[in-house]
C-alpha positions as CSV (number, residue, x, y, z in Angstrom):
1,X,22.0,-88.8,30.9
2,X,24.7,-87.8,28.8
3,X,27.9,-86.0,30.6
4,X,29.0,-82.7,28.9
5,X,31.8,-82.9,26.7
6,X,34.6,-80.3,26.4
7,X,33.2,-79.0,23.2
8,X,29.6,-78.4,24.5
9,X,31.3,-76.8,27.7
10,X,33.3,-74.4,25.5
11,X,30.1,-73.5,23.5
12,X,28.2,-72.8,26.6
13,X,31.0,-70.3,27.8
14,X,30.5,-68.5,24.3
15,X,27.0,-68.0,24.7
16,X,27.2,-66.6,28.3
17,X,29.9,-64.2,27.6
18,X,27.7,-61.2,26.0
19,X,25.5,-61.3,29.2
20,X,28.6,-60.9,31.4
21,X,29.9,-58.2,29.3
22,X,26.4,-56.5,29.6
23,X,26.5,-56.8,33.3
24,X,29.9,-55.8,33.7
25,X,29.1,-52.5,31.6
26,X,25.8,-51.7,33.4
27,X,27.2,-52.3,37.0
28,X,28.2,-49.1,38.9
29,X,31.9,-49.0,39.4
30,X,33.5,-48.5,42.8
31,X,36.3,-46.4,41.5
32,X,36.0,-42.6,41.3
33,X,36.9,-41.0,38.1
34,X,37.5,-37.5,37.8
35,X,34.4,-35.2,36.8
36,X,34.3,-33.7,33.3
37,X,33.3,-30.0,33.0
38,X,30.5,-28.8,30.8
39,X,33.2,-26.9,29.0
40,X,35.6,-29.8,28.4
41,X,36.0,-31.0,24.8
42,X,35.7,-34.6,26.3
43,X,32.2,-33.9,27.6
44,X,30.3,-36.7,25.6
45,X,26.9,-34.8,26.0
46,X,28.5,-32.1,23.8
47,X,30.1,-34.6,21.4
48,X,26.9,-36.3,21.0
49,X,25.0,-32.8,20.4
50,X,27.6,-31.9,18.0
51,X,27.4,-35.1,15.9
52,X,23.6,-35.7,16.2
53,X,21.6,-34.1,13.4
54,X,17.8,-33.5,14.0
55,X,15.8,-36.3,12.8
56,X,13.1,-35.6,10.0
57,X,10.5,-37.4,12.3
58,X,10.7,-34.4,14.6
59,X,9.8,-31.8,12.0
60,X,6.2,-30.6,11.8
61,X,3.9,-32.0,9.4
62,X,3.2,-29.9,6.2
63,X,0.1,-27.7,6.4
64,X,-2.9,-29.0,4.3
65,X,-3.2,-27.6,0.9
66,X,-5.0,-24.4,0.4
67,X,-8.5,-24.4,-1.0
68,X,-8.6,-24.0,-5.0
69,X,-11.9,-22.2,-5.0
70,X,-11.8,-18.3,-4.2
71,X,-15.0,-18.6,-1.8
72,X,-13.2,-21.1,0.4
73,X,-9.8,-19.5,0.2
74,X,-11.1,-16.3,1.2
75,X,-13.3,-17.3,4.1
76,X,-10.2,-19.1,5.4
77,X,-7.9,-16.1,5.1
78,X,-10.5,-13.8,6.7
79,X,-10.2,-15.9,9.9
80,X,-6.5,-15.6,10.5
81,X,-5.5,-13.5,13.5
82,X,-5.0,-9.7,13.0
83,X,-2.4,-9.5,15.7
84,X,1.4,-10.0,14.8
85,X,3.6,-12.6,16.6
86,X,5.3,-10.6,19.3
87,X,8.7,-12.5,18.7
88,X,8.7,-11.6,15.0
89,X,9.5,-8.3,13.1
90,X,7.0,-6.7,11.1
91,X,7.0,-8.0,7.2
92,X,6.1,-6.2,4.3
93,X,4.1,-8.2,1.5
94,X,4.9,-7.1,-2.1
95,X,2.0,-8.4,-4.2
96,X,2.9,-8.5,-7.9
97,X,-0.3,-8.7,-10.0
98,X,1.1,-9.4,-13.6
99,X,-0.4,-10.3,-16.9
100,X,3.1,-10.2,-18.4
101,X,6.7,-11.2,-17.5
102,X,8.4,-9.0,-15.2
103,X,10.9,-6.7,-17.1
104,X,12.2,-5.0,-13.9
105,X,13.1,-8.3,-12.0
106,X,16.6,-7.2,-11.9
107,X,16.0,-3.9,-10.6
108,X,13.8,-5.3,-7.9
109,X,16.4,-8.1,-7.0
110,X,18.7,-5.0,-6.2
111,X,16.1,-3.7,-4.2
112,X,15.7,-6.9,-2.3
113,X,19.4,-7.7,-2.1
114,X,21.1,-8.0,1.3
115,X,17.9,-7.6,2.9
116,X,17.0,-9.9,5.7
117,X,14.5,-12.4,4.7
118,X,12.5,-12.0,8.0
119,X,11.5,-8.5,6.8
120,X,9.4,-9.1,3.8
121,X,7.7,-11.6,1.4
122,X,6.9,-11.6,-2.3
123,X,3.9,-13.1,-3.9
124,X,3.3,-13.1,-7.7
125,X,-0.2,-13.6,-9.5
126,X,0.7,-14.4,-13.1
127,X,-2.2,-14.6,-15.6
128,X,-1.8,-18.4,-16.9
129,X,-3.1,-17.7,-20.1
130,X,-0.1,-15.6,-21.1
131,X,2.8,-17.5,-22.7
132,X,5.8,-16.7,-20.4
133,X,8.9,-17.1,-22.6
134,X,11.4,-17.1,-20.9
135,X,9.7,-18.2,-17.5
136,X,10.2,-16.4,-14.5
137,X,13.6,-17.2,-13.1
138,X,16.2,-16.1,-10.3
139,X,14.3,-14.2,-7.3
140,X,10.8,-14.6,-8.6
141,X,11.3,-18.2,-9.5
142,X,9.3,-19.5,-6.7
143,X,7.1,-16.9,-5.5
144,X,3.9,-17.7,-7.5
145,X,0.5,-18.4,-6.1
146,X,-2.3,-20.4,-7.8
147,X,-3.5,-17.9,-10.4
148,X,-6.5,-17.3,-12.9
149,X,-6.8,-15.4,-16.2
150,X,-7.4,-11.6,-15.8
151,X,-8.9,-9.0,-18.3
152,X,-9.7,-5.2,-18.3
153,X,-13.4,-4.1,-17.9
154,X,-14.2,-7.2,-15.6
155,X,-13.9,-7.8,-12.0
156,X,-11.3,-10.5,-12.5
157,X,-8.5,-7.9,-11.2
158,X,-10.3,-7.4,-8.1
159,X,-10.4,-11.2,-7.7
160,X,-6.7,-11.5,-8.3
161,X,-5.7,-8.9,-5.9
162,X,-7.7,-10.5,-3.1
163,X,-6.3,-13.9,-4.0
164,X,-2.7,-12.3,-3.4
165,X,-4.0,-11.0,-0.1
166,X,-5.5,-14.3,0.9
167,X,-2.4,-16.3,0.3
168,X,-0.1,-13.6,2.0
169,X,-2.5,-13.6,5.1
170,X,-2.4,-17.4,5.3
171,X,1.2,-17.9,4.4
172,X,2.9,-15.6,7.1
173,X,1.1,-14.2,10.4
174,X,4.1,-11.7,10.6
175,X,2.8,-10.0,7.1
176,X,1.9,-6.3,8.2
177,X,1.5,-4.2,5.2
178,X,0.6,-5.6,1.9
179,X,1.5,-3.5,-1.2
180,X,0.0,-4.1,-4.5
181,X,2.2,-3.7,-7.7
182,X,2.1,-4.3,-11.4
183,X,5.0,-5.3,-13.9
184,X,5.4,-1.8,-14.9
185,X,6.1,-0.5,-11.4
186,X,9.7,0.3,-10.0
187,X,10.8,1.5,-6.7
188,X,11.7,4.9,-5.9
189,X,13.7,4.5,-2.7
190,X,15.8,1.7,-0.9
191,X,14.1,-1.1,0.7
192,X,15.3,0.3,4.1
193,X,13.5,3.8,3.4
194,X,10.3,1.7,2.0
195,X,10.3,-0.5,5.0
196,X,10.6,2.3,7.7
197,X,7.8,4.3,6.0
198,X,5.4,1.5,6.0
199,X,6.1,-0.3,9.3
200,X,5.7,2.9,11.2
201,X,2.1,3.7,9.9
202,X,-0.9,2.1,11.5
203,X,-3.0,3.1,8.6
204,X,-3.5,1.7,5.0
205,X,-2.5,4.1,1.9
206,X,-5.3,3.9,-0.6
207,X,-6.6,6.7,-2.7
208,X,-10.3,7.4,-1.8
209,X,-11.7,10.1,-4.1
210,X,-15.4,11.6,-4.1
211,X,-17.4,13.3,-6.6
212,X,-14.8,12.4,-9.4
213,X,-15.7,13.4,-13.0
214,X,-17.5,10.3,-14.4
215,X,-18.5,8.9,-11.0
216,X,-22.1,8.4,-11.9
217,X,-21.3,6.6,-15.3
218,X,-18.9,4.1,-13.5
219,X,-21.4,3.6,-10.6
220,X,-24.2,2.8,-13.5
221,X,-21.8,0.7,-15.8
222,X,-23.8,-2.4,-14.6
223,X,-27.0,-0.8,-14.8
224,X,-29.0,2.1,-13.3
225,X,-30.0,0.0,-10.2
226,X,-27.4,-2.9,-10.2
227,X,-25.4,-1.5,-7.2
228,X,-28.5,-0.7,-5.0
229,X,-29.1,-1.0,-1.9
230,X,-25.6,-2.0,-1.0
231,X,-23.8,0.8,-2.7
232,X,-25.3,3.9,-3.2
233,X,-24.0,6.9,-5.5
234,X,-23.1,8.8,-2.4
235,X,-21.0,6.0,-1.1
236,X,-19.2,5.1,-4.6
237,X,-15.6,6.1,-4.6
238,X,-12.6,6.1,-7.1
239,X,-9.2,5.5,-6.7
240,X,-5.8,4.1,-7.7
241,X,-5.8,0.4,-8.1
242,X,-2.4,0.3,-6.4
243,X,-2.5,0.6,-2.5
244,X,-0.7,-0.5,0.6
245,X,-3.2,-2.2,3.0
246,X,-2.7,-3.1,6.7
247,X,-3.2,-6.4,8.1
248,X,-6.6,-5.6,9.5
249,X,-7.8,-4.0,6.1
250,X,-6.4,-7.1,4.2
251,X,-8.7,-9.2,6.3
252,X,-11.4,-6.9,5.9
253,X,-11.1,-7.2,1.9
254,X,-11.0,-11.1,1.8
255,X,-13.8,-11.3,4.2
256,X,-16.3,-8.9,2.4
257,X,-19.4,-10.5,1.2
258,X,-21.5,-7.6,1.4
259,X,-20.6,-5.3,-1.7
260,X,-18.5,-7.8,-3.5
261,X,-21.3,-9.4,-5.3
262,X,-22.3,-6.0,-6.4
263,X,-18.8,-5.3,-8.1
264,X,-18.9,-8.8,-9.2
265,X,-21.3,-8.4,-12.0
266,X,-20.8,-7.9,-15.8
267,X,-20.7,-4.1,-17.1
268,X,-23.0,-3.2,-19.7
269,X,-21.0,-0.1,-20.8
270,X,-17.4,-1.2,-21.0
271,X,-16.1,2.3,-21.5
272,X,-16.7,3.3,-17.8
273,X,-16.2,-0.1,-16.3
274,X,-13.0,0.0,-14.1
275,X,-14.0,-2.1,-11.1
276,X,-10.7,-2.5,-9.6
277,X,-10.3,1.5,-9.1
278,X,-13.9,1.4,-7.6
279,X,-14.2,-1.6,-5.1
280,X,-11.3,-1.2,-3.0
281,X,-11.8,2.5,-2.2
282,X,-15.5,2.2,-1.9
283,X,-15.2,-0.8,0.6
284,X,-12.8,1.0,2.9
285,X,-14.8,4.2,2.8
286,X,-17.8,2.2,3.7
287,X,-16.3,-0.1,6.4
288,X,-13.5,2.1,8.0
289,X,-13.4,5.6,6.7
290,X,-10.8,6.6,9.3
291,X,-8.6,3.7,8.9
292,X,-6.7,4.9,5.7
293,X,-4.7,7.7,4.5
294,X,-6.8,8.4,1.6
295,X,-3.8,8.7,-1.1
296,X,-1.5,6.1,-2.9
297,X,2.1,5.9,-2.7
298,X,2.6,4.7,-6.2
299,X,3.1,7.7,-8.5
300,X,1.5,7.8,-11.9
301,X,1.1,10.6,-14.4
302,X,-2.4,10.9,-15.9
303,X,-1.4,14.3,-18.0
304,X,-0.6,11.8,-21.0
305,X,-3.3,9.4,-20.5
306,X,-4.8,7.4,-23.6
307,X,-7.4,4.7,-23.6
308,X,-7.5,4.6,-20.0
309,X,-3.9,4.3,-19.4
310,X,-1.5,6.7,-17.7
311,X,1.5,8.0,-19.4
312,X,4.3,5.4,-20.3
313,X,7.8,6.5,-19.5
314,X,10.2,5.6,-22.4
315,X,14.1,5.2,-22.2
316,X,14.5,9.0,-23.2
317,X,12.8,10.1,-20.2
318,X,14.7,7.9,-17.4
319,X,17.3,10.0,-15.8
320,X,18.3,11.2,-12.4
321,X,16.0,14.2,-12.6
322,X,12.9,12.1,-13.4
323,X,13.5,9.9,-10.3
324,X,14.5,12.8,-8.0
325,X,11.4,14.7,-9.3
326,X,8.9,11.9,-8.6
327,X,10.2,11.7,-5.1
328,X,9.3,15.4,-4.4
329,X,5.6,15.3,-5.7
330,X,3.1,15.3,-3.2
331,X,0.3,12.6,-3.3
332,X,-3.2,13.6,-4.0
333,X,-5.2,13.3,-0.9
334,X,-8.9,12.5,-1.0
335,X,-11.4,15.4,-0.8
336,X,-13.9,13.4,1.1
337,X,-15.3,15.3,4.1
338,X,-14.4,12.4,6.4
339,X,-10.8,12.0,5.4
340,X,-9.6,14.7,3.1
341,X,-10.7,17.7,5.3
342,X,-9.0,16.1,8.4
343,X,-6.1,18.2,9.4
344,X,-4.0,15.4,9.7
345,X,-4.4,14.5,6.3
346,X,-4.2,18.0,4.8
347,X,-1.0,18.8,6.3
348,X,0.5,15.4,5.3
349,X,3.4,14.8,2.8
350,X,3.9,11.3,2.5
351,X,6.7,10.1,-0.2
352,X,6.0,8.1,-3.1
353,X,7.5,4.7,-2.8
354,X,7.0,3.4,-6.3
355,X,6.2,4.7,-9.6
356,X,4.5,3.4,-12.9
357,X,4.3,3.1,-15.8
358,X,7.7,2.2,-17.1
359,X,8.2,0.8,-20.6
360,X,10.2,-2.5,-20.6
361,X,12.9,-0.9,-22.7
362,X,13.7,1.5,-19.7
363,X,15.4,-1.4,-17.7
364,X,18.9,-0.9,-18.6
365,X,18.6,3.0,-17.9
366,X,17.0,2.3,-14.6
367,X,19.8,-0.2,-13.5
368,X,22.2,2.3,-14.4
369,X,20.7,4.7,-11.9
370,X,19.9,2.0,-9.2
371,X,23.0,2.2,-6.7
372,X,23.6,5.9,-7.1
373,X,20.0,7.3,-7.4
374,X,17.0,5.1,-6.9
375,X,18.4,2.9,-4.1
376,X,20.4,5.8,-2.4
377,X,18.5,7.7,0.3
């Protein structure tokens, strides 16, 4: 047996030294050290908390992608909870349905400017067949949902609006009211005024008109019996395609499978085919006639209509008098026996919150009025 040499003994000491250090560190000391208060800057727990950043592994995994086909998307959205989270404020979902660039994006950016992000969401359905040049930028750059082509005289505009509702429902459980807008819409009031008006309402705002001129022709536009038996002429309604719906009604729209197939048909008479102005008021009249204020909060002037389009305001029309005049006008309330003759409706004077149609060239004139007129209440 070999006797240990001084060199081997020295190496053994080096190998044992780390274990000795570990034992000495982990062994409780018999000396009493002064306690460190929670408020002391020397508190090691506070120092650690201040230096430690949350690890990415603790984050929740991203949600699964939403279905690409409308039927699955609508079915999923119709199952979301109708009640809002108690810990979050109500939000307004602004739904922009556009087939062109948003010429009034600068005005809307001023509208949303300095507004807490937990009070609203913005969603944009942009027709992908349109060459957006320049593309959307600034505030609207990342607000898009997967979109599909739309065209007049077809149910594609209804599908686009339902798509916006579905994405807004699935995106944020705090979305309380859902306002549909177009690229030619502008605000008539500040965000604070708009928010207060909508969040204190428990009803939707949607124009629901009965026995309007041309009702039969619109009802029969797909064929004399195409809407039967689900939608009779008695149940058929007309109204503005621009509305504000409650969360409950948004779920009702995306979950509808009864009368949607009737409107999702090709019209045989295009001159009287405006499905986006008939589907929503007809559905809410049939399913929840007392759940809506039968009026739109988007002002439009039909006195100078042409080819199914309302009056277009030009730059020469824009001034303080126009904006203040539009604010003072009273919406037209539905003359339905269930809704319009109700005393709670006939004595209402809800404010118009938005207006259309404004020509793109009016943007500079509107911006010049923004701070002193449009956004001043």
